[in-house]
N, C-alpha and C positions, 0 to 999 in steps of 0.2 A: 384542696385537691391533692390528695396524697398519692393517688394512683390513676393512671390513664388506661382504660380498656382499649384494646384494638377493635375498632368499629368500622364496618363498611357503611358508607353513607355519611350523614352528619354526625360528627363525634360529639356526644353529649358533654363530655368533660371539657373539651376545648371550648365548646359553646358556653358552658357555665363560667369558665375563666374569663372569656370576653365580656359576658354580661356583667361580671363583677368589675372589670376594668372600665367599662364604659359609663359607670355611675358618676364619674367625675365630670363628664361632659353634660352640661346643663342647657347650653344654647341650642336653639332650634336647628340651625344649619349644621351643627356638629353631629346630628343623628343620621346623616345620609352617607351611603356607602356605595362602592362599585363592586360588582361581582364579576370576576373574570374566571373563565374555565378553559382548560386545555387537557390534552392527553399525554401521558408519558408511557412509552413502550416498556413492558415488563417481560421477564422470562417466564415461559410456561413451566410452572413448578408446583407440586402438591406438597403441602406441609401439614403434619398432624398437629392439631391444637389440643394440648393435654387438658386445657380448661373445659372445653366443650365436647371433646371426644370426636370431632369431625375433621375431615380433610379440608384444608383451606387452599383455594386456588381454582375453584370452579366458579363460573358466573352464576349468581343466584337469580333465579327467575321468580317473579311473583305469579300469582294464580292465573291472571289474565294472560301473561306471556306464555305460560306452560300450555294453556288451552289453545292459544293461537299456533304455537309450535306443533302441537299434536295434530291440529286440524290441517296445517300445511303438509305434514308428513302423510296424513291419510289421503289427501288430494293427490299428492305426488305419487303415492303407491298405486292409487286407482288409475292414474293416467299411464304410469309406466308398466303396470301389470305385475310389479314385484311387491310382495307384502312382507314387511318386517314386523315380527312379533315383539313389540315393545309396548309395555303398559305406560311408561313415562318417557318424555322426551329426553334424549341424551344431553347431559350438561357439558358445555364447552369449557375448556380450560381458559383462564384469563390470559390475555396478551396485551391489554392496555388498562391503565388506571385513569379515570376521568377525575381530575382534581379541581376544586373550586376555591378560589382565593377571594377573601373579603378584605377590602381596603377602605379605610376611612378617608372621605374626601376632605374634611376640615379637621381631622384629628389624626393621631399617630397609630391607631390600631391597624394591624395587618396580620392575617393568619390564614392558613389553609384549613378550612372548616369541614370539608367533606371530600371523601375519595370513594369512587364507585368503580368496582372491577367490571370490565367489559371485554367482550370478544368481538362483537360487531354492534354498531349503534345506528339505528334508523332515526329519522327526524321525529317520529312519534315517540320512541323511547326517550330520546333526548328531551323532548318537550315535558314528559312526565318527571324526569330527573331534575331538570332545572327548576320547575315550579315547586317540586318538593323541597328543594333547598331554599328557594325564595320564601315559601310559606313558613318554613321553620324559623328563618332569620327574622321575618316580619313579626311573627308572634313573640319574639324575644326582644323587640324594640330596635332592630336594625333595619332602617328604611332603605331599600335598594333603589338607587337613583338611575343606575345604568348597568346593563349587562354587556360585557366585552368578550369577543371571541375572534378567532382567525377566520379566514374566508373559505374554509372547507365546505364542500357541497352539502354535507349533513347540517352544518351550522346555518348556512344560508337558508336551507329548506325549513329548519326549525323556526327561524325568525319570520319567514314569509307566512307561517301558519297563523300569525296573530292578526287580529282585527286592528287596523291602524287608527289613531286619532287624527293624524294629518295624512290625507291622501295625496300621493304624488302622481305626476303624469306617467312616470315609468312603472308605477306599481310597487316601488321599493318601500318596504316597511322599516321605519326607524323609531316608532313609538307605539305604545299601547297602554291600556288602562291596567294597573295592577289591582286585581280583584281583592287582594288581602288588605290594601290600604286605601283604595279608591283614588290613588295618585297616579300620575303618568310614570311609565317605566320606559326608558330609552335603550336603544340598541346601537352598538358600534362595532365596526371591524377594527382589529388592532392596527394602529397607525404604522408601526414598524413593519408588520407583515404586508401592509398595503404598499409601502415604499419599495419593498423587495419585488412584489409582483409587478409593480409599474416599471421598475428597472428591467425586469426580465422580459416584459412586453417590448420595451425599447430595444433590448439586446437582440430580439428575434426579428426586428424590423430590417428588411433588406437581406436577411440570411436565407439561402436556398434550402428548400425541403430536401430530405434524403431521397425521396422517391423521384423518379425521372418524370419530367413534364409537369410537375406540380407547382412550379414557380416558387416565390418567396413564402416563407412562413407567415410573415406579416409585412406590410408596407405602409407605415403610418404616414398620413398626409392630412394637412389642414390648410385651407386657403390656397390650394395649389402648390404648397411647399412640402417637401418631403422631410421626414424625421428619421434619419438612418443612423445605425450604430457605426457604420464606416466613417461617418463625419467625425465622431468622437475619436475613433482610432487614428484617423489622419492627424488630428490636432495633437494627440499624444506622441505620435511618431516624430512630429516636427520638433517637439520641445524636450523629448526625453533625455537627450544628451547635453542639454544646457545646464549650467550650475544654477543660474537664476531663471526660474520658470514662473509664468503666470499660473499655469495649472499645476501648482506644486502638490496639490492633494492627490492627483491621479498617479497611480503606479500600475505595474503590470497585473497585479491582482484585480484591480478595478476593471481593466480592459479585457484581459483574457480569463474569462469566467469558467470555473469548473463546478462540479456538484457541491463542493465544500464552500467555496467563496460565494456561491449563489445564496447561501443561507446567512451571510453576515450583513447585518443592517448597516454597519459603518461604511462598507464598500458601496452599497447602494446610495448612501447619503453623499459620498464623494462625487458620484456621477450626476445625481439630480441636485445640483448645487448652483448657487448664483455665480460663482467664479467661472464655471463652465458656460453658463448662459452668456456672461459678458464676453468671454473669449470667442464664442461663436458669432456674437453680434459684431465684434470688432473685426474679426477675420473676414467675414463674408458681407459686411456692410449692409445689413438689412435683408439679404437674400433669404436667410432662414430666421426671420423675425418670429414666426409662430413657434419654431423650435425653441428659441431663446425664452419666449414667454411661457411655454410649457415647463421648461426646467425651472424658471423662476417661481411658478405656481407651486410645483412640487416641493421646492426648497422652503417656501413660506408655509405650506401646509404642514410639513414635518416639524418646523420650528414652533408653530402655533400649538401643536398637539404634543410637544415634547419638553415643555418647561419643567425643570427638575426641582429647583428650589428658589427661594425668594431673591437670592443674590446673583443668580446665574446671568440675568440680563445685564447687570452692571459690570460683572467680571468679563463677560464675553463681548459686550457692546452690541448685542443683538436684541432689539426691542421685542421681537416676537416671543422671546423666552420669558417675558414678564408674567407675573401671576395675574390671574383674572380677579378683579375686585369690583368692577362696574358693569352693570347690565348693558350700558350703552357703549361698551368698549368698541373702538373702531375696527378691531380684528374680526368681530362677528359679521359686520357688513362686508369686510374684505373676503371672508370665507364664502359668503353668498356670491360675490363677484367671481371668485375662483371657480365655483361650480358652474357659473354661466358660461365660462370658457368651454367646458366639456359639453354643455347643452348645445352650444352653437356648433361644436365639432360634430355631434351626433346628428343634428338637423341638417347640416351641410352635406354630410355623407349620405344621409337618407334620401336627399333630393337628387343624387347622381343617378344617371341611367346605367346602372351596373347590376350584376347579379348579386344575390344576397351574400354569397361567399366572398366576392371581391369587396363589397362594402364592409364586411366584418374585418377584412385584412387591413383596411385603412384606419381602423380604430383600435384602441386598447381592448382587451378581452371584455366580454359582457360582465364576467364575474368581477373584474377589477373596477370597471365603471360603477357597478352596483355597490361595491364596497366603498368607493370614494364618496358616492352620494349619501349612503347611509351614515358614514362617519362624519362628513362635513355637517350634515343637518342634525344628526343625533348629538354630536359633541356640542354644537352651538346651543341646542335646546336644553340639554342636560345641565350645562354650566349656568345658563341663564336662570334655570329653575331654582338651583341651590342658592344663587346670589339673591334672587327675589325673596326666598324664604328668610334670609337673614338681614334684609335691608333695614328693618325697624329695630334691630337689636343694638345694644350699646357697643358690643364688640363686633365690628363689621367682618364678614367672611372674606377670605381670599383663597383662591384655588390654584394649585400648581397642576398644569395640564397632564403631567405624566402619571397621575393617579388613574387616568383613564387609559391604561396600557397593560399589556400582558408581560412587560419586562420583569417585574418582580416574580411572576410565576415561572418564567424561564430560568431566572437565577435560582429559584427554589428547586427546580428539577436538577440543575447543575450541582447544588449542594447535596441533593438526595443521592446522586450517583457517586459523588466524592465521599459520602459518608460510609459507603460500603467498599472502600478500597478502589475507587475509580471504576466501579462496576457499571458499565453502560446500560445494562439491563438487569436491575434488581427484580426479584420476584414480588408478587403481590403482598406477601406477608412482610417483607422488608420495607415496602413502601408505607404500609400501615404503621410499622414500628418507627420508621423515619418521620412520619407525620407527627407522632407524639413527641419524639426526642427533639426534633427541630423546632417544635412550638415552644418547648422549654428553653431552648438555646436562643430564642428570639431572633435578633437581627442577623445572626450568623447565617440563618436560612436564606436570606434575601441578598447576600453579597454577590457582586459580580465576580466571576472567575476570570482568570487571565485569558483563557481560550473560549470565553463565552461569546455568543453571537449577538449580544445586546450590551448596551452601555451600562455603566455603573448606576445602580438605582438610587444612590445617595444615602443609603441606610447604614453605611459603614461607620460614619462619624456623624455626630450631632453638633449643633452650634455650641452646646455646653462643653463638648469634648474639645472643640477648637479653641475656646476661650480659657480652658483650664491651664493653670500654671505648669510649666515644665518641671520635672523632678530635679531636685538639687544634685549637683555633681558631688560625688563622695570625695572627702578630703584625703589627700595622700598621707599615708602614715610614715613618719620619720623614724628611722632607727636610732636608738640611743648609742652614742659613741662611747666606747669603753677605752680606758687607758691601756 
């Protein structure tokens, strides 16, 4: 592979490189992958491509999209009475690039395989793009076990378009049949994004709306017990001046949230933690037991879906970080129990004699609850499936939970911006160029930056690097003494 072409969509040269590399993986469970996708904002810019003689920077529409766009314009002109004489629909400049990350579940392959320039994306367009990528990867021997994305409305709508294998009472879709392989394909919301949205829902509990007479934004209640952000603020204010504090993780950034700190996963993890749950339990002596249980559940949920490497559990002494190697792992049953807490919460609130608006305020947002259900059920089913596929092989599979995460893709976007001199909005051509060069640079693309909103992905060093001998210290040269 001597030269990479800049390609919108699935890059054939990067794909060919991955196909060559995956030949060393012979075991059945090593053939499964996670496909994560997200958007990076780009600068609207047009660049002349001297190879093809066209302007790069417009959204490319297929024939069906052009016909639908033209039809919509005609209908709009007919209703408004204004006729615009255009034979072809106007092409919009690109302002987002939709990137797809392929990650090996039981191998070390990781690469951004496709980039799609977009201006606006509907769930129908996203459906076509995702399945185009999945079909291309499946035809080349990459079996997609799970699709991971954040909780944007378009992403949720795309997932809900599928016919589920397992029907849920709430109608949430977390699995479907992959027509290209005949195997189940699972869906998940990104766990770090879910942690942030859950913390944001808790942050709005008890806070007054800006409009007069509208009451609180949200007032979380379960079992007759309130879950208010002011409770956490009160505990912080009591201990902030002590040198030795039980809530040593909490700081002003955790408590007084702004638009920047709201995006940091680590700050959300400080709040939704076991240490805070224990502090509330001891301070109020069971008065807010449901609040403590809620914080405990979110702490365990994030730990179970965030295991980074095989030694993390031993080093941190947190059992939930352990790799998954057994279909009967107790954490799977615990994950089901955790979701039962939210089911009970919804049923209890539904039975109250209140208006629909008041009931909604007593719960987390419907989007957050939908994401939690999809992730808890999808993650359990996806991991169990891969473990079942490798149970009869000589080398048993083990899975680190963080492969089912968007964190490497967030780090990739950070590297992309840093590559062009800290440019927060590279244009579409630079993103395509960066896709090629970052693939060549391998692990540098997925390193966590200092000011990143996610934790280190663990790709900076390998076990081989850690065990490598240190370089020898150079000997000091002595000067020859002359008489």
